[in-house]
All heavy atoms as a GROMACS GRO file, in nm:
protein
  590
    1MET      N    1   0.086  -0.118  -0.002
    1MET     CA    2   0.006   0.010   0.004
    1MET      C    3   0.091   0.120   0.001
    1MET      O    4   0.185   0.136   0.067
    1MET     CB    5  -0.090  -0.004   0.119
    1MET     CG    6  -0.167   0.123   0.137
    1MET     SD    7  -0.301   0.108   0.264
    1MET     CE    8  -0.429   0.034   0.156
    2THR      N    9   0.055   0.217  -0.079
    2THR     CA   10   0.130   0.347  -0.088
    2THR      C   11   0.069   0.451   0.010
    2THR      O   12  -0.039   0.435   0.059
    2THR     CB   13   0.127   0.407  -0.226
    2THR    OG1   14  -0.006   0.451  -0.255
    2THR    CG2   15   0.168   0.305  -0.338
    3ASN      N   16   0.146   0.552   0.030
    3ASN     CA   17   0.099   0.657   0.123
    3ASN      C   18  -0.032   0.723   0.060
    3ASN      O   19  -0.125   0.755   0.132
    3ASN     CB   20   0.198   0.762   0.154
    3ASN     CG   21   0.271   0.818   0.033
    3ASN    OD1   22   0.272   0.764  -0.076
    3ASN    ND2   23   0.314   0.950   0.044
    4ASP      N   24  -0.029   0.743  -0.067
    4ASP     CA   25  -0.155   0.802  -0.137
    4ASP      C   26  -0.278   0.714  -0.119
    4ASP      O   27  -0.382   0.754  -0.106
    4ASP     CB   28  -0.122   0.829  -0.280
    4ASP     CG   29  -0.032   0.938  -0.303
    4ASP    OD1   30  -0.015   1.029  -0.211
    4ASP    OD2   31   0.032   0.949  -0.416
    5GLU      N   32  -0.254   0.576  -0.132
    5GLU     CA   33  -0.370   0.486  -0.109
    5GLU      C   34  -0.412   0.484   0.030
    5GLU      O   35  -0.537   0.484   0.055
    5GLU     CB   36  -0.314   0.342  -0.145
    5GLU     CG   37  -0.299   0.319  -0.295
    5GLU     CD   38  -0.235   0.191  -0.324
    5GLU    OE1   39  -0.154   0.134  -0.244
    5GLU    OE2   40  -0.261   0.134  -0.432
    6MET      N   41  -0.325   0.501   0.132
    6MET     CA   42  -0.371   0.509   0.268
    6MET      C   43  -0.447   0.635   0.294
    6MET      O   44  -0.544   0.637   0.354
    6MET     CB   45  -0.247   0.489   0.363
    6MET     CG   46  -0.289   0.500   0.511
    6MET     SD   47  -0.393   0.364   0.564
    6MET     CE   48  -0.287   0.233   0.571
    7THR      N   49  -0.394   0.754   0.234
    7THR     CA   50  -0.466   0.875   0.251
    7THR      C   51  -0.608   0.868   0.195
    7THR      O   52  -0.710   0.906   0.255
    7THR     CB   53  -0.390   0.985   0.172
    7THR    OG1   54  -0.260   1.008   0.246
    7THR    CG2   55  -0.466   1.119   0.181
    8ARG      N   56  -0.618   0.804   0.079
    8ARG     CA   57  -0.751   0.788   0.012
    8ARG      C   58  -0.830   0.698   0.099
    8ARG      O   59  -0.958   0.727   0.110
    8ARG     CB   60  -0.727   0.732  -0.130
    8ARG     CG   61  -0.848   0.739  -0.216
    8ARG     CD   62  -0.825   0.696  -0.360
    8ARG     NE   63  -0.705   0.746  -0.420
    8ARG     CZ   64  -0.595   0.670  -0.445
    8ARG    NH1   65  -0.596   0.539  -0.417
    8ARG    NH2   66  -0.484   0.723  -0.499
    9LEU      N   67  -0.783   0.591   0.154
    9LEU     CA   68  -0.864   0.497   0.229
    9LEU      C   69  -0.920   0.570   0.351
    9LEU      O   70  -1.045   0.565   0.380
    9LEU     CB   71  -0.772   0.380   0.273
    9LEU     CG   72  -0.843   0.277   0.362
    9LEU    CD1   73  -0.946   0.204   0.283
    9LEU    CD2   74  -0.736   0.181   0.420
   10LEU      N   75  -0.833   0.645   0.422
   10LEU     CA   76  -0.878   0.721   0.542
   10LEU      C   77  -0.982   0.824   0.508
   10LEU      O   78  -1.077   0.844   0.575
   10LEU     CB   79  -0.761   0.774   0.617
   10LEU     CG   80  -0.668   0.677   0.688
   10LEU    CD1   81  -0.543   0.736   0.730
   10LEU    CD2   82  -0.742   0.614   0.799
   11THR      N   83  -0.956   0.900   0.409
   11THR     CA   84  -1.044   1.016   0.378
   11THR      C   85  -1.174   0.974   0.317
   11THR      O   86  -1.278   1.039   0.329
   11THR     CB   87  -0.976   1.117   0.288
   11THR    OG1   88  -0.931   1.070   0.158
   11THR    CG2   89  -0.864   1.193   0.365
   12GLU      N   90  -1.174   0.860   0.246
   12GLU     CA   91  -1.306   0.807   0.193
   12GLU      C   92  -1.396   0.738   0.288
   12GLU      O   93  -1.507   0.739   0.280
   12GLU     CB   94  -1.272   0.716   0.070
   12GLU     CG   95  -1.228   0.786  -0.054
   12GLU     CD   96  -1.190   0.694  -0.170
   12GLU    OE1   97  -1.215   0.565  -0.157
   12GLU    OE2   98  -1.150   0.743  -0.268
   13HIS      N   99  -1.335   0.668   0.385
   13HIS     CA  100  -1.410   0.590   0.477
   13HIS      C  101  -1.423   0.647   0.620
   13HIS      O  102  -1.503   0.598   0.702
   13HIS     CB  103  -1.348   0.451   0.489
   13HIS     CG  104  -1.352   0.377   0.357
   13HIS    ND1  105  -1.461   0.314   0.318
   13HIS    CD2  106  -1.259   0.356   0.267
   13HIS    CE1  107  -1.445   0.261   0.205
   13HIS    NE2  108  -1.314   0.279   0.167
   14VAL      N  109  -1.357   0.758   0.647
   14VAL     CA  110  -1.362   0.826   0.777
   14VAL      C  111  -1.381   0.970   0.742
   14VAL      O  112  -1.289   1.041   0.724
   14VAL     CB  113  -1.231   0.808   0.860
   14VAL    CG1  114  -1.249   0.870   1.002
   14VAL    CG2  115  -1.200   0.660   0.883
   15PRO      N  116  -1.510   1.016   0.743
   15PRO     CA  117  -1.538   1.157   0.701
   15PRO      C  118  -1.468   1.257   0.783
   15PRO      O  119  -1.422   1.359   0.732
   15PRO     CB  120  -1.694   1.170   0.728
   15PRO     CG  121  -1.743   1.029   0.723
   15PRO     CD  122  -1.632   0.935   0.772
   16LEU      N  123  -1.435   1.235   0.905
   16LEU     CA  124  -1.362   1.330   0.994
   16LEU      C  125  -1.223   1.347   0.932
   16LEU      O  126  -1.172   1.459   0.930
   16LEU     CB  127  -1.352   1.282   1.136
   16LEU     CG  128  -1.269   1.377   1.231
   16LEU    CD1  129  -1.331   1.517   1.235
   16LEU    CD2  130  -1.269   1.309   1.373
   17CYS      N  131  -1.157   1.246   0.879
   17CYS     CA  132  -1.024   1.260   0.817
   17CYS      C  133  -1.030   1.349   0.703
   17CYS      O  134  -0.929   1.429   0.678
   17CYS     CB  135  -0.969   1.123   0.781
   17CYS     SG  136  -0.925   1.020   0.925
   18GLN      N  137  -1.137   1.344   0.618
   18GLN     CA  138  -1.144   1.434   0.509
   18GLN      C  139  -1.159   1.578   0.558
   18GLN      O  140  -1.095   1.672   0.501
   18GLN     CB  141  -1.263   1.391   0.421
   18GLN     CG  142  -1.278   1.479   0.297
   18GLN     CD  143  -1.393   1.431   0.211
   18GLN    OE1  144  -1.474   1.360   0.247
   18GLN    NE2  145  -1.390   1.471   0.088
   19PHE      N  146  -1.246   1.603   0.650
   19PHE     CA  147  -1.263   1.735   0.704
   19PHE      C  148  -1.130   1.789   0.765
   19PHE      O  149  -1.097   1.915   0.748
   19PHE     CB  150  -1.366   1.743   0.819
   19PHE     CG  151  -1.385   1.871   0.875
   19PHE    CD1  152  -1.465   1.971   0.814
   19PHE    CD2  153  -1.328   1.906   0.992
   19PHE    CE1  154  -1.469   2.099   0.875
   19PHE    CE2  155  -1.341   2.025   1.052
   19PHE     CZ  156  -1.414   2.126   0.992
   20MET      N  157  -1.055   1.698   0.832
   20MET     CA  158  -0.930   1.746   0.896
   20MET      C  159  -0.821   1.764   0.784
   20MET      O  160  -0.721   1.822   0.818
   20MET     CB  161  -0.882   1.636   0.990
   20MET     CG  162  -0.964   1.620   1.112
   20MET     SD  163  -0.914   1.475   1.212
   20MET     CE  164  -0.740   1.510   1.243
   21GLN      N  165  -0.847   1.729   0.662
   21GLN     CA  166  -0.753   1.731   0.553
   21GLN      C  167  -0.627   1.650   0.583
   21GLN      O  168  -0.519   1.684   0.553
   21GLN     CB  169  -0.717   1.876   0.518
   21GLN     CG  170  -0.830   1.965   0.482
   21GLN     CD  171  -0.787   2.109   0.459
   21GLN    OE1  172  -0.678   2.149   0.444
   21GLN    NE2  173  -0.894   2.197   0.460
   22LEU      N  174  -0.653   1.535   0.647
   22LEU     CA  175  -0.545   1.438   0.681
   22LEU      C  176  -0.475   1.388   0.554
   22LEU      O  177  -0.542   1.358   0.454
   22LEU     CB  178  -0.605   1.326   0.757
   22LEU     CG  179  -0.503   1.230   0.806
   22LEU    CD1  180  -0.537   1.185   0.947
   22LEU    CD2  181  -0.494   1.106   0.728
   23GLN      N  182  -0.347   1.388   0.559
   23GLN     CA  183  -0.258   1.328   0.455
   23GLN      C  184  -0.168   1.227   0.521
   23GLN      O  185  -0.135   1.246   0.632
   23GLN     CB  186  -0.177   1.440   0.385
   23GLN     CG  187  -0.265   1.541   0.312
   23GLN     CD  188  -0.328   1.493   0.188
   23GLN    OE1  189  -0.262   1.418   0.109
   23GLN    NE2  190  -0.454   1.515   0.164
   24VAL      N  191  -0.119   1.138   0.444
   24VAL     CA  192  -0.023   1.037   0.495
   24VAL      C  193   0.104   1.056   0.401
   24VAL      O  194   0.118   0.974   0.304
   24VAL     CB  195  -0.072   0.890   0.496
   24VAL    CG1  196   0.027   0.800   0.552
   24VAL    CG2  197  -0.206   0.886   0.573
   25PRO      N  198   0.196   1.144   0.432
   25PRO     CA  199   0.308   1.163   0.348
   25PRO      C  200   0.416   1.047   0.350
   25PRO      O  201   0.488   1.037   0.256
   25PRO     CB  202   0.366   1.304   0.392
   25PRO     CG  203   0.313   1.322   0.533
   25PRO     CD  204   0.182   1.248   0.537
   26THR      N  205   0.414   0.985   0.463
   26THR     CA  206   0.512   0.873   0.481
   26THR      C  207   0.444   0.752   0.530
   26THR      O  208   0.366   0.750   0.630
   26THR     CB  209   0.626   0.913   0.582
   26THR    OG1  210   0.688   1.038   0.541
   26THR    CG2  211   0.726   0.807   0.598
   27LEU      N  212   0.466   0.640   0.454
   27LEU     CA  213   0.412   0.508   0.499
   27LEU      C  214   0.501   0.407   0.445
   27LEU      O  215   0.526   0.393   0.314
   27LEU     CB  216   0.263   0.495   0.440
   27LEU     CG  217   0.193   0.363   0.466
   27LEU    CD1  218   0.164   0.349   0.611
   27LEU    CD2  219   0.078   0.342   0.383
   28ASP      N  220   0.554   0.330   0.530
   28ASP     CA  221   0.638   0.207   0.494
   28ASP      C  222   0.622   0.103   0.597
   28ASP      O  223   0.538   0.125   0.692
   28ASP     CB  224   0.784   0.242   0.458
   28ASP     CG  225   0.852   0.311   0.574
   28ASP    OD1  226   0.838   0.266   0.693
   28ASP    OD2  227   0.941   0.403   0.543
   29ALA      N  228   0.712   0.004   0.594
   29ALA     CA  229   0.695  -0.104   0.691
   29ALA      C  230   0.718  -0.066   0.837
   29ALA      O  231   0.675  -0.128   0.931
   29ALA     CB  232   0.790  -0.224   0.653
   30GLU      N  233   0.791   0.040   0.848
   30GLU     CA  234   0.836   0.078   0.988
   30GLU      C  235   0.778   0.214   1.029
   30GLU      O  236   0.781   0.249   1.148
   30GLU     CB  237   0.984   0.084   0.999
   30GLU     CG  238   1.049  -0.055   0.982
   30GLU     CD  239   1.198  -0.046   0.990
   30GLU    OE1  240   1.259   0.058   1.019
   30GLU    OE2  241   1.263  -0.144   0.958
   31HIS      N  242   0.724   0.287   0.933
   31HIS     CA  243   0.682   0.427   0.967
   31HIS      C  244   0.547   0.457   0.902
   31HIS      O  245   0.522   0.432   0.790
   31HIS     CB  246   0.782   0.530   0.916
   31HIS     CG  247   0.914   0.510   0.961
   31HIS    ND1  248   1.017   0.447   0.894
   31HIS    CD2  249   0.978   0.548   1.075
   31HIS    CE1  250   1.127   0.447   0.960
   31HIS    NE2  251   1.112   0.514   1.074
   32THR      N  252   0.461   0.521   0.990
   32THR     CA  253   0.338   0.579   0.947
   32THR      C  254   0.328   0.715   1.003
   32THR      O  255   0.326   0.735   1.121
   32THR     CB  256   0.217   0.497   0.997
   32THR    OG1  257   0.234   0.359   0.956
   32THR    CG2  258   0.087   0.553   0.954
   33VAL      N  259   0.335   0.817   0.908
   33VAL     CA  260   0.352   0.954   0.950
   33VAL      C  261   0.233   1.033   0.876
   33VAL      O  262   0.250   1.075   0.769
   33VAL     CB  263   0.483   1.016   0.913
   33VAL    CG1  264   0.486   1.161   0.964
   33VAL    CG2  265   0.599   0.932   0.977
   34PRO      N  266   0.117   1.048   0.952
   34PRO     CA  267   0.013   1.125   0.893
   34PRO      C  268   0.032   1.280   0.932
   34PRO      O  269   0.105   1.301   1.025
   34PRO     CB  270  -0.110   1.075   0.952
   34PRO     CG  271  -0.065   1.022   1.087
   34PRO     CD  272   0.077   0.974   1.067
   35ALA      N  273  -0.038   1.368   0.867
   35ALA     CA  274  -0.026   1.508   0.892
   35ALA      C  275  -0.163   1.573   0.865
   35ALA      O  276  -0.240   1.522   0.778
   35ALA     CB  277   0.089   1.572   0.809
   36ALA      N  278  -0.188   1.680   0.936
   36ALA     CA  279  -0.306   1.759   0.914
   36ALA      C  280  -0.276   1.897   0.936
   36ALA      O  281  -0.208   1.936   1.041
   36ALA     CB  282  -0.426   1.705   1.003
   37PRO      N  283  -0.318   1.985   0.846
   37PRO     CA  284  -0.285   2.130   0.867
   37PRO      C  285  -0.370   2.190   0.989
   37PRO      O  286  -0.466   2.139   1.028
   37PRO     CB  287  -0.335   2.193   0.739
   37PRO     CG  288  -0.441   2.103   0.681
   37PRO     CD  289  -0.396   1.965   0.724
   38LEU      N  290  -0.307   2.293   1.049
   38LEU     CA  291  -0.371   2.347   1.170
   38LEU      C  292  -0.498   2.428   1.142
   38LEU      O  293  -0.588   2.415   1.219
   38LEU     CB  294  -0.270   2.445   1.234
   38LEU     CG  295  -0.323   2.509   1.367
   38LEU    CD1  296  -0.353   2.408   1.474
   38LEU    CD2  297  -0.220   2.603   1.422
   39ALA      N  298  -0.512   2.491   1.026
   39ALA     CA  299  -0.621   2.569   0.995
   39ALA      C  300  -0.763   2.509   1.023
   39ALA      O  301  -0.845   2.559   1.095
   39ALA     CB  302  -0.617   2.631   0.851
   40PRO      N  303  -0.792   2.393   0.968
   40PRO     CA  304  -0.914   2.322   0.987
   40PRO      C  305  -0.927   2.255   1.125
   40PRO      O  306  -1.038   2.200   1.161
   40PRO     CB  307  -0.937   2.234   0.872
   40PRO     CG  308  -0.800   2.187   0.836
   40PRO     CD  309  -0.718   2.316   0.863
   41ASN      N  310  -0.820   2.252   1.193
   41ASN     CA  311  -0.813   2.173   1.319
   41ASN      C  312  -0.778   2.255   1.444
   41ASN      O  313  -0.729   2.203   1.538
   41ASN     CB  314  -0.705   2.062   1.304
   41ASN     CG  315  -0.746   1.965   1.195
   41ASN    OD1  316  -0.848   1.899   1.201
   41ASN    ND2  317  -0.673   1.968   1.081
   42CYS      N  318  -0.799   2.386   1.436
   42CYS     CA  319  -0.770   2.474   1.552
   42CYS      C  320  -0.890   2.512   1.627
   42CYS      O  321  -1.006   2.502   1.586
   42CYS     CB  322  -0.689   2.599   1.503
   42CYS     SG  323  -0.787   2.710   1.410
   43ASN      N  324  -0.868   2.553   1.752
   43ASN     CA  325  -0.978   2.593   1.842
   43ASN      C  326  -0.987   2.746   1.848
   43ASN      O  327  -0.911   2.814   1.776
   43ASN     CB  328  -0.955   2.529   1.984
   43ASN     CG  329  -0.833   2.570   2.048
   43ASN    OD1  330  -0.773   2.674   2.017
   43ASN    ND2  331  -0.785   2.483   2.131
   44MET      N  332  -1.057   2.794   1.943
   44MET     CA  333  -1.081   2.949   1.957
   44MET      C  334  -0.955   3.009   2.001
   44MET      O  335  -0.941   3.137   1.992
   44MET     CB  336  -1.199   2.975   2.047
   44MET     CG  337  -1.179   2.926   2.193
   44MET     SD  338  -1.329   2.956   2.283
   44MET     CE  339  -1.305   2.849   2.415
   45HIS      N  340  -0.858   2.936   2.057
   45HIS     CA  341  -0.730   2.991   2.100
   45HIS      C  342  -0.624   2.988   1.995
   45HIS      O  343  -0.509   3.019   2.017
   45HIS     CB  344  -0.683   2.924   2.230
   45HIS     CG  345  -0.784   2.917   2.332
   45HIS    ND1  346  -0.822   3.028   2.405
   45HIS    CD2  347  -0.856   2.813   2.385
   45HIS    CE1  348  -0.915   2.999   2.496
   45HIS    NE2  349  -0.948   2.866   2.488
   46HIS      N  350  -0.665   2.935   1.879
   46HIS     CA  351  -0.575   2.924   1.761
   46HIS      C  352  -0.461   2.823   1.788
   46HIS      O  353  -0.352   2.836   1.740
   46HIS     CB  354  -0.516   3.056   1.715
   46HIS     CG  355  -0.624   3.157   1.689
   46HIS    ND1  356  -0.703   3.147   1.570
   46HIS    CD2  357  -0.674   3.268   1.759
   46HIS    CE1  358  -0.796   3.243   1.572
   46HIS    NE2  359  -0.770   3.320   1.684
   47THR      N  360  -0.494   2.724   1.868
   47THR     CA  361  -0.411   2.605   1.888
   47THR      C  362  -0.476   2.477   1.839
   47THR      O  363  -0.595   2.489   1.805
   47THR     CB  364  -0.366   2.592   2.036
   47THR    OG1  365  -0.488   2.576   2.114
   47THR    CG2  366  -0.303   2.716   2.088
   48GLY      N  367  -0.406   2.376   1.843
   48GLY     CA  368  -0.470   2.245   1.791
   48GLY      C  369  -0.592   2.205   1.872
   48GLY      O  370  -0.581   2.202   2.003
   49PHE      N  371  -0.701   2.180   1.811
   49PHE     CA  372  -0.822   2.132   1.883
   49PHE      C  373  -0.796   1.995   1.928
   49PHE      O  374  -0.748   1.905   1.860
   49PHE     CB  375  -0.942   2.136   1.779
   49PHE     CG  376  -1.064   2.075   1.835
   49PHE    CD1  377  -1.127   2.136   1.942
   49PHE    CD2  378  -1.127   1.970   1.778
   49PHE    CE1  379  -1.254   2.086   1.987
   49PHE    CE2  380  -1.239   1.916   1.824
   49PHE     CZ  381  -1.303   1.973   1.925
   50ALA      N  382  -0.817   1.968   2.055
   50ALA     CA  383  -0.795   1.840   2.119
   50ALA      C  384  -0.864   1.723   2.052
   50ALA      O  385  -0.803   1.620   2.034
   50ALA     CB  386  -0.835   1.846   2.264
   51GLY      N  387  -0.987   1.746   2.000
   51GLY     CA  388  -1.056   1.641   1.934
   51GLY      C  389  -0.983   1.599   1.804
   51GLY      O  390  -0.974   1.486   1.773
   52SER      N  391  -0.930   1.695   1.738
   52SER     CA  392  -0.854   1.673   1.613
   52SER      C  393  -0.728   1.605   1.640
   52SER      O  394  -0.688   1.512   1.570
   52SER     CB  395  -0.829   1.801   1.535
   52SER     OG  396  -0.952   1.855   1.483
   53GLN      N  397  -0.664   1.646   1.744
   53GLN     CA  398  -0.532   1.582   1.782
   53GLN      C  399  -0.554   1.434   1.817
   53GLN      O  400  -0.482   1.349   1.782
   53GLN     CB  401  -0.466   1.659   1.897
   53GLN     CG  402  -0.417   1.791   1.863
   53GLN     CD  403  -0.358   1.870   1.978
   53GLN    OE1  404  -0.336   1.813   2.080
   53GLN    NE2  405  -0.332   1.995   1.959
   54TYR      N  406  -0.659   1.412   1.895
   54TYR     CA  407  -0.697   1.272   1.938
   54TYR      C  408  -0.727   1.194   1.809
   54TYR      O  409  -0.679   1.077   1.796
   54TYR     CB  410  -0.813   1.273   2.032
   54TYR     CG  411  -0.866   1.135   2.057
   54TYR    CD1  412  -0.805   1.045   2.146
   54TYR    CD2  413  -0.983   1.085   1.993
   54TYR    CE1  414  -0.854   0.924   2.178
   54TYR    CE2  415  -1.030   0.955   2.007
   54TYR     CZ  416  -0.962   0.877   2.107
   54TYR     OH  417  -1.015   0.754   2.131
   55SER      N  418  -0.811   1.244   1.716
   55SER     CA  419  -0.848   1.178   1.594
   55SER      C  420  -0.727   1.144   1.508
   55SER      O  421  -0.720   1.040   1.449
   55SER     CB  422  -0.948   1.264   1.526
   55SER     OG  423  -1.065   1.277   1.600
   56LEU      N  424  -0.630   1.238   1.505
   56LEU     CA  425  -0.512   1.211   1.435
   56LEU      C  426  -0.436   1.096   1.485
   56LEU      O  427  -0.378   1.008   1.412
   56LEU     CB  428  -0.428   1.342   1.430
   56LEU     CG  429  -0.295   1.337   1.347
   56LEU    CD1  430  -0.319   1.301   1.197
   56LEU    CD2  431  -0.220   1.467   1.360
   57CYS      N  432  -0.426   1.088   1.621
   57CYS     CA  433  -0.358   0.980   1.686
   57CYS      C  434  -0.426   0.842   1.656
   57CYS      O  435  -0.363   0.744   1.629
   57CYS     CB  436  -0.357   0.998   1.836
   57CYS     SG  437  -0.236   1.137   1.887
   58VAL      N  438  -0.558   0.846   1.664
   58VAL     CA  439  -0.641   0.722   1.636
   58VAL      C  440  -0.620   0.675   1.484
   58VAL      O  441  -0.592   0.558   1.466
   58VAL     CB  442  -0.786   0.742   1.670
   58VAL    CG1  443  -0.875   0.612   1.623
   58VAL    CG2  444  -0.807   0.761   1.822
   59ALA      N  445  -0.627   0.772   1.402
   59ALA     CA  446  -0.604   0.733   1.257
   59ALA      C  447  -0.466   0.684   1.230
   59ALA      O  448  -0.447   0.590   1.152
   59ALA     CB  449  -0.632   0.861   1.173
   60THR      N  450  -0.374   0.743   1.303
   60THR     CA  451  -0.236   0.694   1.285
   60THR      C  452  -0.217   0.559   1.334
   60THR      O  453  -0.162   0.468   1.268
   60THR     CB  454  -0.138   0.778   1.371
   60THR    OG1  455  -0.142   0.917   1.324
   60THR    CG2  456   0.011   0.734   1.361
   61GLY      N  457  -0.281   0.518   1.454
   61GLY     CA  458  -0.274   0.383   1.504
   61GLY      C  459  -0.343   0.282   1.404
   61GLY      O  460  -0.296   0.176   1.380
   62TRP      N  461  -0.456   0.328   1.360
   62TRP     CA  462  -0.532   0.243   1.270
   62TRP      C  463  -0.454   0.215   1.143
   62TRP      O  464  -0.441   0.105   1.096
   62TRP     CB  465  -0.665   0.299   1.242
   62TRP     CG  466  -0.762   0.212   1.155
   62TRP    CD1  467  -0.851   0.119   1.207
   62TRP    CD2  468  -0.763   0.196   1.011
   62TRP    NE1  469  -0.911   0.055   1.104
   62TRP    CE2  470  -0.855   0.096   0.989
   62TRP    CE3  471  -0.692   0.254   0.902
   62TRP    CZ2  472  -0.883   0.058   0.859
   62TRP    CZ3  473  -0.717   0.218   0.780
   62TRP    CH2  474  -0.812   0.115   0.756
   63ALA      N  475  -0.395   0.315   1.086
   63ALA     CA  476  -0.319   0.313   0.955
   63ALA      C  477  -0.190   0.217   0.979
   63ALA      O  478  -0.161   0.141   0.897
   63ALA     CB  479  -0.274   0.445   0.911
   64LEU      N  480  -0.132   0.234   1.095
   64LEU     CA  481  -0.010   0.153   1.127
   64LEU      C  482  -0.050   0.002   1.133
   64LEU      O  483   0.020  -0.075   1.064
   64LEU     CB  484   0.047   0.199   1.263
   64LEU     CG  485   0.167   0.122   1.313
   64LEU    CD1  486   0.292   0.161   1.220
   64LEU    CD2  487   0.195   0.152   1.456
   65VAL      N  488  -0.150  -0.025   1.201
   65VAL     CA  489  -0.192  -0.169   1.207
   65VAL      C  490  -0.247  -0.223   1.079
   65VAL      O  491  -0.212  -0.333   1.043
   65VAL     CB  492  -0.297  -0.188   1.327
   65VAL    CG1  493  -0.351  -0.335   1.324
   65VAL    CG2  494  -0.238  -0.154   1.458
   66TYR      N  495  -0.324  -0.143   1.003
   66TYR     CA  496  -0.377  -0.184   0.873
   66TYR      C  497  -0.266  -0.212   0.771
   66TYR      O  498  -0.264  -0.311   0.710
   66TYR     CB  499  -0.476  -0.080   0.826
   66TYR     CG  500  -0.536  -0.124   0.698
   66TYR    CD1  501  -0.660  -0.192   0.700
   66TYR    CD2  502  -0.485  -0.085   0.574
   66TYR    CE1  503  -0.724  -0.233   0.578
   66TYR    CE2  504  -0.544  -0.129   0.453
   66TYR     CZ  505  -0.670  -0.201   0.460
   66TYR     OH  506  -0.734  -0.245   0.343
   67ASN      N  507  -0.167  -0.120   0.774
   67ASN     CA  508  -0.052  -0.148   0.689
   67ASN      C  509   0.030  -0.263   0.724
   67ASN      O  510   0.072  -0.344   0.641
   67ASN     CB  511   0.040  -0.008   0.689
   67ASN     CG  512   0.140  -0.016   0.578
   67ASN    OD1  513   0.106  -0.042   0.455
   67ASN    ND2  514   0.257   0.005   0.616
   68ALA      N  515   0.049  -0.282   0.850
   68ALA     CA  516   0.127  -0.403   0.898
   68ALA      C  517   0.050  -0.529   0.855
   68ALA      O  518   0.112  -0.628   0.814
   68ALA     CB  519   0.148  -0.404   1.045
   69MET      N  520  -0.080  -0.528   0.871
   69MET     CA  521  -0.159  -0.653   0.836
   69MET      C  522  -0.151  -0.672   0.681
   69MET      O  523  -0.140  -0.781   0.640
   69MET     CB  524  -0.307  -0.631   0.880
   69MET     CG  525  -0.331  -0.643   1.025
   69MET     SD  526  -0.493  -0.615   1.081
   69MET     CE  527  -0.582  -0.755   1.006
   70THR      N  528  -0.161  -0.563   0.610
   70THR     CA  529  -0.155  -0.570   0.462
   70THR      C  530  -0.021  -0.627   0.414
   70THR      O  531  -0.015  -0.720   0.336
   70THR     CB  532  -0.175  -0.433   0.402
   70THR    OG1  533  -0.306  -0.388   0.436
   70THR    CG2  534  -0.163  -0.442   0.248
   71LEU      N  535   0.094  -0.579   0.476
   71LEU     CA  536   0.223  -0.624   0.441
   71LEU      C  537   0.245  -0.770   0.480
   71LEU      O  538   0.313  -0.847   0.410
   71LEU     CB  539   0.329  -0.541   0.504
   71LEU     CG  540   0.340  -0.390   0.455
   71LEU    CD1  541   0.439  -0.310   0.540
   71LEU    CD2  542   0.387  -0.390   0.318
   72ALA      N  543   0.186  -0.814   0.589
   72ALA     CA  544   0.193  -0.953   0.636
   72ALA      C  545   0.093  -1.039   0.569
   72ALA      O  546   0.094  -1.164   0.597
   72ALA     CB  547   0.172  -0.955   0.788
   73GLN      N  548   0.009  -0.984   0.478
   73GLN     CA  549  -0.100  -1.056   0.414
   73GLN      C  550  -0.192  -1.127   0.507
   73GLN      O  551  -0.229  -1.239   0.488
   73GLN     CB  552  -0.037  -1.156   0.307
   73GLN     CG  553   0.045  -1.081   0.195
   73GLN     CD  554   0.104  -1.182   0.102
   73GLN    OE1  555   0.123  -1.301   0.126
   73GLN    NE2  556   0.140  -1.130  -0.020
   74LEU      N  557  -0.233  -1.054   0.609
   74LEU     CA  558  -0.328  -1.106   0.706
   74LEU      C  559  -0.455  -1.044   0.684
   74LEU      O  560  -0.473  -0.930   0.651
   74LEU     CB  561  -0.278  -1.070   0.848
   74LEU     CG  562  -0.147  -1.126   0.902
   74LEU    CD1  563  -0.102  -1.068   1.029
   74LEU    CD2  564  -0.154  -1.283   0.903
   75ALA      N  565  -0.560  -1.125   0.702
   75ALA     CA  566  -0.697  -1.082   0.685
   75ALA      C  567  -0.765  -1.059   0.826
   75ALA      O  568  -0.720  -1.136   0.920
   75ALA     CB  569  -0.780  -1.182   0.608
   76GLY      N  570  -0.840  -0.959   0.840
   76GLY     CA  571  -0.909  -0.935   0.965
   76GLY      C  572  -0.984  -0.806   0.964
   76GLY      O  573  -0.976  -0.735   0.869
   77GLN      N  574  -1.056  -0.777   1.074
   77GLN     CA  575  -1.134  -0.658   1.093
   77GLN      C  576  -1.066  -0.574   1.192
   77GLN      O  577  -1.020  -0.615   1.292
   77GLN     CB  578  -1.270  -0.693   1.130
   77GLN     CG  579  -1.354  -0.772   1.036
   77GLN     CD  580  -1.439  -0.687   0.951
   77GLN    OE1  581  -1.471  -0.576   0.980
   77GLN    NE2  582  -1.487  -0.744   0.839
   78LEU      N  583  -1.053  -0.446   1.162
   78LEU     CA  584  -1.008  -0.347   1.262
   78LEU      C  585  -1.122  -0.260   1.305
   78LEU      O  586  -1.201  -0.222   1.237
   78LEU     CB  587  -0.894  -0.258   1.197
   78LEU     CG  588  -0.769  -0.314   1.168
   78LEU    CD1  589  -0.674  -0.215   1.104
   78LEU    CD2  590  -0.702  -0.372   1.288
   0.00000   0.00000   0.00000
């Protein structure tokens, strides 16, 4: 799976990831590095909205496990 495929998977199946403008610029067997710009994910104090930060962490973990399962050719539900 490429980083573009992972970005597409997350943004098509998790509407919040699309709203957050989440991208996965780095994805390989050892690294999953998603990113989201601050503008759509900031709060009234102009800092990162905690809900967006949490969602970015959850999406990162999901992508990491999904990619590991794909590389190991394992089937399952996440």
